[in-house]
N, C-alpha and C positions, 0 to 999 in steps of 0.2 A: 499449470501457468508458469506462461513465463515470467518472469522480473525484470524489472522495470530498474534505467540509469540513474542515477542520481539527479540529471536532469529531466528525463523525462517522469520522474516523480515530482520534482516540483509542479512540472506544469500540471501532472495529472492531482496533484495537490491545490492551484488555481482552481480547477474544474470543480472539484469535492467543495469546497469551500465556498464557491456563490453560483454554483447550480440549481435550477436552469439558467445556464448562460448563451447567448447568439455569439456564433463560431465569430463576429469581426470583431464583439466587444473583448471575448478570451483572446483573442489577437492583439488585440490593443493591450492588453492586460502583460501577454506574454513578452514582447513587446515594449514596455517599462518595466514588466520585475524581471527579466531573464535576458534583456538587448536582444530577443531575437528578431529575428527578419520573421515577414505573416509567411513566406512560403516553407519556413521553417517547424511553426506553429502548422500551420496545415497537415504537416508531411506525417509528424507525433501524431498530433488528432488525429489521423487516417490510420496509423496504427495501432492506434489505443483500443481503436475503434476494431479494428480487426481482432484485436485479441480478446473481443467484447466485455471492457470496461467500460466505453461510455460508446455512444451513439449520437451520431449527430443527425435530425430529423428536421427539415424544411429551416434552416440555418440554426437550431437550438440545439447545443449538448446537455447531455443528462447522464446520469450516472445508470448505469446494468449494472454494476458493483459500488458496492456501499465502500471506504478506504477502510472500515474497520476488516470487514470478510477479505476485499483481497490480503494486505497484509496476514487473514489470520492461515487464510489457503498457503500464500507464501511460506507463514512456519511449521504449518506443518509438512509439506513438501522438501521443505529441508533436511529438520525428522524424520523424515522416509526414506530422505535419499540419502542422509550421513550419519543415521543411528539407527537404519534401520525402523523406525519406525517407534521407536523406546524412548520416550520422555522422561524414563527415568535416568537413561545414558545421558539425554543431553544433560539435563540440571547438573548432572555428576561431572560429566566434563568441564560445564560451567561455572559449578564451584571448585574447580582444581585451578583456576587461572585467577577466581576475584570473588572473595571472601563476601559471604551476603550479609549484609546489613541485619542488626536484629528485628528492623522494620519488613525489609525486606523475604526475610523466613514468616514474620507473623502473616504479614499478605501472602503468600505462597498457602498457608499452613489456612485460612481463610480459602480463597480458591478452592481448594482440595476438599473442605467440609463443604462446601456448598455442591460442588460435585456429588460430593457422598449424597446430599437427599434427592 
């Protein structure tokens, strides 16, 4: 799945936060929030629909993939492509540049413990 640029992600967030939403209402919201023209909104919406994230049926826009699922897939793809699918290699590389707080380590440990169950 192809990643989104920063502006596409902001537009997608408008959809995820307000769905189901009429396409006309979405265009007006993008005009206010992103300062986009209607043609830009419809172009980006079509692109995101083609990628399988959203659908626009009968003028109503809904998601085909939740925000959480989309970003989980993006994360998996990044780890796969960059670290040969090794999550430990990713965490090790991340930890070399940014020290984890005690709370972050504890949170990661809880996640690991939950995955073991």
